[in-house]
C-alpha positions as CSV (number, residue, x, y, z in Angstrom):
1,M,89.7,96.1,119.6
2,N,87.7,93.4,117.7
3,I,87.4,93.1,114.0
4,H,84.1,94.9,113.8
5,Q,85.5,97.9,115.7
6,Q,88.6,97.9,113.5
7,L,86.5,97.9,110.3
8,T,84.4,100.7,111.6
9,Q,87.4,102.8,112.4
10,L,88.9,102.2,109.0
11,L,85.6,103.2,107.3
12,S,85.6,106.4,109.4
13,H,89.0,107.2,108.1
14,F,87.7,107.2,104.5
15,A,85.3,110.0,105.5
16,V,88.3,112.1,106.4
17,L,90.0,111.5,103.1
18,G,87.5,113.3,101.0
19,P,89.9,114.5,98.2
20,E,91.5,111.1,97.8
21,V,88.2,109.3,97.6
22,F,86.8,111.9,95.2
23,V,89.9,111.8,92.9
24,A,89.7,108.0,92.8
25,A,86.0,108.2,91.8
26,A,86.9,110.9,89.2
27,F,89.5,108.6,87.7
28,L,86.9,105.9,87.2
29,A,84.5,108.4,85.8
30,V,87.0,109.8,83.2
31,V,88.0,106.3,82.2
32,T,84.3,105.3,81.7
33,V,83.5,108.5,79.7
34,D,86.6,108.0,77.6
35,L,85.7,104.3,76.9
36,V,82.1,105.2,75.9
37,W,82.5,108.4,74.0
38,G,86.2,108.7,73.4
39,K,86.5,106.2,70.5
40,T,85.8,108.9,67.9
41,A,88.7,111.0,69.2
42,T,87.1,114.2,67.8
43,N,88.2,117.6,69.0
44,Q,84.8,118.0,70.7
45,T,85.3,114.8,72.7
46,R,88.8,116.0,73.8
47,M,87.5,119.3,74.9
48,A,84.7,117.6,76.9
49,L,87.2,115.3,78.7
50,N,89.4,118.3,79.4
51,S,86.5,120.3,80.8
52,L,85.3,117.3,82.9
53,T,88.8,116.8,84.3
54,L,89.1,120.5,85.1
55,V,85.8,120.4,87.0
56,F,87.0,117.4,89.0
57,L,90.3,119.1,89.9
58,V,88.5,122.3,91.1
59,A,86.1,120.2,93.2
60,A,89.2,118.3,94.7
61,G,90.6,121.7,95.5
62,V,87.5,122.7,97.3
63,L,87.6,119.4,99.3
64,I,91.2,120.2,100.2
65,W,90.2,123.6,101.5
66,R,87.5,122.0,103.6
67,Q,90.1,119.6,105.0
68,F,92.2,122.6,106.0
69,Q,89.3,124.4,107.7
70,E,88.3,121.3,109.6
71,S,91.9,120.9,110.9
72,A,94.0,117.9,110.2
73,G,92.7,114.4,110.9
74,G,95.9,113.0,112.5
75,Y,97.1,109.4,111.9
76,L,95.0,107.2,109.6
77,F,94.8,103.5,108.7
78,G,97.0,102.2,111.5
79,R,99.5,105.1,111.3
80,M,100.1,104.5,107.6
81,L,99.1,108.0,106.8
82,L,99.4,111.4,108.6
83,L,96.9,114.1,107.6
84,D,98.4,117.4,108.9
85,E,98.6,121.0,107.7
86,Q,101.8,120.3,105.8
87,A,100.2,117.4,103.9
88,I,97.1,119.6,103.1
89,F,99.3,122.5,101.9
90,F,101.3,120.2,99.5
91,K,98.1,118.6,98.3
92,A,96.9,122.1,97.4
93,L,100.2,122.8,95.5
94,V,100.0,119.6,93.4
95,T,96.3,120.2,92.6
96,L,97.2,123.7,91.5
97,A,99.9,122.3,89.2
98,A,97.4,119.8,87.8
99,V,94.9,122.6,87.1
100,V,97.6,124.6,85.3
101,M,98.5,121.5,83.2
102,V,94.9,120.9,82.1
103,L,94.5,124.6,81.2
104,H,97.8,124.6,79.4
105,I,96.6,121.7,77.2
106,R,93.3,123.4,76.5
107,L,94.5,126.9,75.7
108,T,97.5,125.9,73.6
109,G,95.5,123.5,71.4
110,Y,97.2,120.2,72.3
111,R,95.1,117.3,70.9
112,L,95.9,114.7,73.4
113,A,93.9,111.5,73.8
114,G,91.5,111.1,76.7
115,E,93.8,108.6,78.5
116,V,96.0,111.6,79.5
117,Y,93.4,112.9,81.8
118,S,92.7,109.5,83.5
119,L,96.5,109.0,84.0
120,L,96.8,112.5,85.4
121,L,94.1,111.8,88.0
122,A,95.8,108.5,88.9
123,L,99.1,110.3,89.3
124,L,97.4,113.0,91.4
125,L,96.0,110.3,93.7
126,G,99.5,108.9,94.2
127,L,100.8,112.4,95.0
128,Y,98.0,112.9,97.6
129,L,99.0,109.7,99.3
130,L,102.7,110.5,99.2
131,T,102.1,113.8,101.0
132,M,100.5,111.9,103.8
133,A,102.7,108.8,103.8
134,V,104.7,108.3,107.1
135,N,105.1,104.5,106.8
136,L,107.9,103.1,104.8
137,L,105.5,100.7,103.0
138,S,102.9,103.5,102.2
139,I,105.8,105.7,100.9
140,Y,107.0,103.0,98.6
141,L,103.5,102.2,97.2
142,A,102.7,105.9,96.6
143,I,106.0,106.4,94.8
144,E,105.3,103.4,92.6
145,L,101.8,104.7,91.7
146,I,103.4,108.0,90.8
147,S,106.2,106.4,88.8
148,I,104.2,104.0,86.7
149,T,101.7,106.7,85.6
150,S,104.7,109.0,84.9
151,Y,106.3,106.4,82.6
152,V,103.2,106.0,80.6
153,L,102.6,109.8,80.3
154,T,106.2,110.2,79.1
155,G,105.9,107.8,76.2
156,F,102.3,108.6,75.5
157,M,102.8,110.4,72.1
158,G,104.1,107.1,70.6
159,D,107.0,108.6,68.7
160,R,110.6,107.3,68.8
161,R,111.8,110.1,71.1
162,G,109.0,109.6,73.6
163,A,109.5,105.8,73.7
164,E,113.2,106.3,74.3
165,G,112.5,108.8,77.1
166,A,109.9,106.5,78.7
167,V,112.2,103.4,78.6
168,K,115.1,105.4,80.2
169,Y,112.7,106.7,82.9
170,A,111.3,103.3,83.6
171,L,114.7,101.6,83.8
172,F,116.2,104.2,86.2
173,G,112.9,104.2,88.2
174,A,112.9,100.4,88.6
175,I,116.5,100.4,89.8
176,S,116.0,103.2,92.3
177,A,112.8,101.5,93.5
178,A,114.6,98.2,94.1
179,V,117.4,100.0,95.9
180,M,115.0,102.0,98.0
181,L,113.0,98.9,99.0
182,Y,116.2,97.1,100.1
183,G,117.1,100.1,102.2
184,M,113.7,100.2,103.8
185,S,114.0,96.5,104.7
186,L,117.3,97.4,106.5
187,L,115.7,100.3,108.3
188,Y,112.9,98.0,109.5
189,G,115.5,95.5,110.7
190,L,117.4,98.3,112.6
191,T,114.3,100.0,114.2
192,G,111.6,97.3,114.3
193,T,109.0,99.8,113.0
194,L,108.0,101.1,109.6
195,N,106.6,104.4,110.9
196,I,109.2,107.1,110.5
197,T,107.3,109.4,112.9
198,D,107.4,106.8,115.7
199,P,109.8,107.9,118.5
200,A,111.2,104.3,118.5
201,F,112.3,104.9,114.9
202,S,114.7,107.7,115.9
203,R,115.7,106.1,119.1
204,H,116.8,102.8,117.6
205,L,118.6,104.6,114.7
206,A,120.6,106.6,117.3
207,Q,121.5,103.4,119.1
208,A,122.4,101.3,116.0
209,D,125.8,101.0,114.3
210,G,126.6,104.2,112.4
211,F,127.8,102.4,109.3
212,A,124.7,100.2,109.1
213,V,122.4,103.2,109.6
214,G,124.3,105.2,106.9
215,V,124.1,102.4,104.3
216,S,120.4,101.8,104.9
217,L,119.6,105.6,104.8
218,V,121.5,106.1,101.5
219,L,119.7,103.2,99.9
220,T,116.3,104.3,101.2
221,L,116.7,107.9,100.1
222,A,117.7,106.8,96.6
223,G,114.1,106.5,95.6
224,L,113.3,110.0,96.8
225,F,116.4,111.5,95.2
226,F,115.2,109.9,92.0
227,K,111.9,111.7,92.2
228,I,113.5,115.1,92.8
229,S,116.2,114.5,90.2
230,A,119.1,114.9,92.6
231,V,122.6,113.8,91.5
232,P,123.4,111.0,90.9
233,F,119.8,110.0,90.2
234,H,119.2,112.7,87.6
235,L,120.2,111.1,84.3
236,W,116.6,110.4,83.2
237,N,115.5,114.0,83.6
238,P,116.7,115.7,80.3
239,D,115.5,112.9,78.0
240,V,112.0,112.8,79.7
241,Y,111.7,116.6,79.6
242,E,112.6,116.6,75.9
243,A,110.4,113.7,75.0
244,A,107.1,114.4,76.8
245,P,104.5,117.0,75.7
246,T,105.3,120.4,77.2
247,P,102.2,120.5,79.5
248,V,103.1,117.1,81.0
249,V,106.7,118.2,81.5
250,S,105.5,121.3,83.2
251,F,103.6,119.2,85.7
252,F,106.5,116.8,86.2
253,S,108.8,119.6,87.0
254,V,106.7,120.7,90.0
255,A,104.2,118.2,91.5
256,P,106.2,114.9,92.0
257,K,109.1,116.9,93.4
258,A,107.0,118.8,95.9
259,A,105.5,115.6,97.3
260,A,108.9,113.9,97.5
261,F,110.5,116.9,99.2
262,L,107.8,116.7,101.9
263,V,108.7,113.1,102.6
264,L,112.4,114.1,102.8
265,M,111.3,116.8,105.4
266,R,109.5,114.2,107.4
267,F,112.6,111.9,107.2
268,E,114.9,114.7,108.3
269,V,112.8,115.4,111.4
270,A,113.1,111.7,112.3
271,L,116.8,111.4,111.8
272,P,119.7,112.6,114.0
273,F,121.0,116.1,113.1
274,E,124.3,114.9,111.6
275,W,122.5,113.2,108.7
276,A,121.8,116.7,107.4
277,V,125.4,116.5,106.2
278,L,124.3,113.9,103.7
279,L,121.7,116.3,102.3
280,A,124.4,119.1,102.1
281,G,126.7,116.9,100.1
282,V,123.9,115.9,97.7
283,A,122.8,119.5,97.4
284,L,126.3,120.6,96.5
285,L,126.6,118.0,93.7
286,T,123.1,118.6,92.4
287,L,123.7,122.4,92.2
288,T,127.0,122.1,90.4
289,V,126.0,119.3,87.9
290,G,122.6,120.9,87.1
291,N,123.9,124.5,86.5
292,F,127.1,123.6,84.6
293,S,125.3,121.0,82.4
294,A,122.6,123.6,81.6
295,L,125.3,126.0,80.2
296,W,125.9,123.7,77.1
297,Q,122.3,123.0,76.1
298,G,121.0,124.2,72.7
299,E,117.4,123.2,73.3
300,A,115.0,125.1,75.6
301,K,113.4,122.1,77.3
302,R,116.7,120.4,78.0
303,M,118.0,123.6,79.4
304,L,115.0,123.8,81.7
305,A,115.5,120.1,82.6
306,Y,119.0,120.8,83.9
307,S,117.7,123.9,85.5
308,S,115.1,121.9,87.4
309,I,118.0,119.7,88.7
310,A,119.8,122.7,90.0
311,Q,116.5,124.1,91.5
312,S,116.2,120.8,93.4
313,G,119.7,121.5,94.8
314,F,118.6,124.9,96.1
315,V,115.6,123.3,97.9
316,L,118.0,120.7,99.4
317,V,120.0,123.7,100.7
318,G,117.0,124.6,102.9
319,L,116.7,121.0,104.1
320,A,120.5,120.9,104.9
321,A,120.0,123.8,107.3
322,A,118.1,121.3,109.4
323,T,116.0,123.9,111.3
324,D,112.3,124.8,111.2
325,F,113.2,128.0,109.5
326,G,115.1,126.0,106.8
327,L,112.2,123.7,106.2
328,R,109.7,126.7,105.9
329,S,112.2,128.3,103.5
330,A,112.3,125.2,101.4
331,T,108.5,125.0,101.3
332,F,108.4,128.7,100.3
333,Y,110.9,128.0,97.5
334,L,108.8,125.1,96.2
335,A,105.7,127.3,96.1
336,T,107.4,130.1,94.2
337,Y,109.1,127.6,91.9
338,L,105.7,126.3,90.8
339,F,104.7,129.7,89.3
340,A,108.0,130.4,87.7
341,T,108.7,127.1,86.0
342,M,105.1,126.4,84.9
343,G,105.0,130.0,83.5
344,A,108.3,129.3,81.6
345,F,106.9,126.1,79.9
346,L,103.6,127.9,79.0
347,L,105.6,130.8,77.5
348,L,107.6,128.4,75.4
349,D,104.5,127.0,73.8
350,L,102.8,130.3,73.3
351,L,105.9,131.7,71.6
352,V,106.6,129.0,69.1
353,A,103.3,127.3,68.2
354,P,99.9,129.0,67.8
355,A,96.9,126.9,68.9
356,K,95.7,126.2,65.3
357,Q,99.0,124.5,64.5
358,R,98.9,121.9,67.3
359,T,98.7,118.3,66.2
360,E,98.3,115.0,67.9
361,S,102.1,114.4,67.5
362,L,104.7,116.8,68.6
363,P,106.1,118.9,65.8
364,S,109.5,117.8,64.5
365,A,109.6,114.6,66.6
366,G,109.3,116.4,70.0
367,G,112.0,118.3,71.7
368,S,114.0,119.4,68.6
369,S,111.2,121.9,67.8
370,L,112.3,124.0,70.8
371,R,115.9,124.7,69.9
372,F,117.0,128.3,70.7
373,E,117.0,129.2,67.0
374,R,113.2,129.0,66.9
375,F,113.1,131.9,69.4
376,Y,115.2,134.4,67.4
377,G,113.6,137.8,67.3
378,L,110.3,136.6,68.8
379,G,110.6,139.1,71.7
380,L,110.3,142.0,69.4
381,R,107.4,140.5,67.5
382,R,105.5,139.4,70.6
383,P,106.8,141.9,73.3
384,A,104.2,140.9,76.0
385,L,105.4,137.3,75.9
386,G,109.0,138.4,75.7
387,V,108.6,140.4,78.9
388,G,107.0,137.4,80.5
389,V,110.0,135.3,79.6
390,V,112.3,137.9,81.1
391,L,110.3,137.8,84.4
392,V,110.2,134.1,84.8
393,M,113.9,133.7,84.0
394,M,114.7,136.5,86.5
395,A,112.7,134.6,89.1
396,L,114.5,131.3,88.4
397,V,117.9,133.1,88.7
398,G,116.8,134.9,91.9
399,F,116.8,138.5,90.8
400,P,115.3,141.2,93.1
401,L,111.7,142.2,92.4
402,T,110.8,138.5,91.9
403,A,109.8,135.8,94.3
404,G,112.9,133.9,93.4
405,F,115.0,136.5,95.1
406,S,113.0,136.1,98.3
407,A,113.2,132.3,98.1
408,K,117.0,132.1,97.7
409,L,117.5,134.8,100.4
410,L,115.5,132.7,102.8
411,I,117.2,129.4,102.2
412,F,120.7,130.9,102.3
413,S,119.8,132.8,105.4
414,A,118.7,129.5,107.1
415,L,121.9,127.8,106.0
416,W,124.1,130.7,107.3
417,E,122.3,130.6,110.6
418,T,123.0,126.8,110.9
419,Y,126.6,127.3,109.8
420,Q,127.2,129.9,112.5
421,N,125.6,127.7,115.2
422,S,127.3,124.4,114.2
423,G,130.6,125.6,112.5
424,N,130.3,122.7,110.1
425,T,132.8,123.2,107.3
426,L,130.7,121.4,104.7
427,L,127.8,123.8,105.3
428,G,130.1,126.7,104.8
429,V,131.4,125.2,101.5
430,L,127.7,124.7,100.5
431,L,126.9,128.3,101.2
432,V,129.8,129.6,99.1
433,F,129.3,127.2,96.2
434,G,125.5,127.8,96.3
435,L,126.0,131.5,95.8
436,L,128.5,130.9,93.0
437,N,126.1,128.5,91.3
438,T,123.5,131.2,91.4
439,A,125.9,133.5,89.5
440,V,126.5,130.6,87.0
441,S,122.8,130.1,86.4
442,L,122.6,133.8,85.3
443,V,124.4,132.8,82.1
444,Y,122.0,130.2,80.8
445,Y,118.8,131.7,82.2
446,L,119.4,135.0,80.3
447,R,120.2,133.2,77.1
448,L,116.6,132.8,76.1
449,P,115.7,136.5,76.7
450,F,118.9,137.4,74.7
451,V,117.9,135.5,71.6
452,L,114.3,136.8,71.9
453,F,115.4,140.4,71.7
454,F,118.9,140.5,70.2
455,R,118.9,137.9,67.5
456,T,117.2,138.1,64.1
457,P,115.4,135.2,62.5
458,T,117.3,133.2,59.9
459,E,114.2,132.9,57.7
460,P,110.9,134.8,57.2
461,Q,108.4,134.4,59.9
462,P,104.5,134.4,59.6
463,P,102.6,137.1,61.3
464,P,102.5,136.5,65.1
465,P,99.1,135.2,66.4
466,R,97.2,137.2,69.0
467,L,97.1,136.1,72.6
468,T,93.7,134.8,73.4
469,P,91.9,136.0,76.5
470,G,92.2,132.6,78.1
471,Q,95.9,132.4,77.5
472,G,96.4,135.9,78.8
473,L,94.5,135.1,82.0
474,L,96.4,131.9,82.7
475,L,99.7,133.7,82.0
476,M,98.8,136.5,84.4
477,A,97.7,134.0,87.1
478,L,101.3,132.6,86.9
479,L,103.2,135.8,86.6
480,V,101.5,138.0,89.2
481,P,102.4,135.7,92.2
482,I,106.0,135.9,91.1
483,V,106.0,139.6,91.9
484,L,103.5,139.5,94.7
485,L,105.5,137.0,96.7
486,F,108.5,139.3,96.5
487,L,106.6,142.3,97.8
488,K,104.7,140.3,100.4
489,A,106.9,137.2,101.1
490,D,105.8,137.5,104.7
491,W,102.3,136.5,103.8
492,L,103.3,133.0,102.8
493,M,106.0,132.6,105.5
494,N,103.7,133.7,108.3
495,F,101.1,131.2,107.0
496,L,103.7,128.4,106.9
497,E,104.6,129.2,110.5
498,T,101.2,128.1,111.6
499,F,101.9,124.4,110.6
C-alpha cells in the first residue's frame, strides 16, 4: 500500500469517528465563544455557554446512536483503535454523565467560568478515545488527555483546598503514568506488539517468564488502577472529591472510571486466566479499605469518595470472575452506579444550597460546607428530597427494590459460578468478604438518611426553597432508572448479551 492509499484510508477512518470529530470541533467552538464573549463573565454569558455545551453533548449522543445503528467500524488507524459495540455503549454512558453534569451546574445555580465547559469537552474526547483504545500507546495518550484536564478542573475554583487537591491529584497521576509507561515498555519487549487484541500479544505472554510478565502487568495496570481509585492508588480520591465543585465530582465519580474499566476488560480478555487472581486481590483490598475508611468520615463528599473506592472494588469482583457473564455483570453495575451516584451528588446540592445562594467560589472553602451537621432535620423539611436520598443510598448499599440489588446479585453470582468451576480459594475469600463488606457499607450509607430524619438542627433554619420543575425532572430522570433496572434488569442484561 503506497502513501496515497494509506492517507486515503486514514481519512476514511475519520468519517467513522463522527462523535470524536464533532466533540473536537465543539471544543474549539466553545473556546472561541468564551474568548470572544466570555470576558464579561456575566450570568447571561455563563448560561449561554452552558446551553451551547448542552446542545453539543446532545448532538454527540445522536451521533453515537447513529454509530450503533450502523454497526461498529472495526479497527481504525492501524489497529490503534477498535470501534465495537462495547466502545459505543461506554461512550453513551460517559456522554450521559456529561449531560447530567451540565444540567447539574445549570439547575443548581453554579456560576462557573466558561473554561469549565471547554475542559469538559476535552475530557470527554479523551474518554471517547480511551473506550476505543486497544494499543498500549493510544491507551497511554488517552489517559494523559483525561488526567491533565481532570487536574485543571479539580483546582479550577482557585481556593486553597482546590489547589491542594489538584496538586495531590497531579502528583499521584504523574507517578502512576510513569510507572504505567515503564510497564508498557516491558510488555512491548515481551510480546513485540503494542496491540493488546493481537493474538501474538497473548501467545507471547503465555510463553514468557512468569515473573517478568507479572511485574510488567502490575506496572502497566497501575495507571488504570489510579483512574478507578483502586487500592493502593486511591489516596488522591478523597481530597479531590472534597475540593472540586460538586457537579465536577459527580462526573469524576462515573465517567473516567467507566472508560478505564472497559480497558481493564479488554486487558483481561487478552491475558491468561490466572491473572484474574491479581484482580481478585486488588478487589478485596479496595472493598475493605473503601468501606472501612468511609465509616469514620464526618463530611458527605468524603464519605462518597471512599464509597466510590468501595464501588470500584465491587466492579472488580465482576472482572475477577473472568467470564462473559462476569464482564456483563460489571458493565450492568457501572450503568446502575451512574444513576445512583450522580443522583446522590445532585441531592446533596439541592438539600443544602438553593440556587440563589450559589456563588463563584464554593461556600465555606469547599468541602467543609457539606458536613453531616448541615443535613440535620432537612428530611422532614424537604421530604421529597429526603426520600430521594433514602432511595439512592439503598441503591448504593444494594437493597432490594433498587438496581443496586440486581447489580450486586449479578456480580456475586458470576463470582460464585467461577469459584465453583475453579475451586480457587482466593475467589471464595473474595466472595465472603465482599458480602461482609456489603453489610459494613450499610452503616455509613444509612447515616445520611438518619441525620435527615432523626436529628434536629442546632440552629434556626430559613424556610426551605421550592424544587424547580427543571430540578424535579433531572432528579426523576436519575431516580426512576434505579427502580426500573430492578424490576426489568433483564432489559439491560439482554442488550449487553448482543455485544
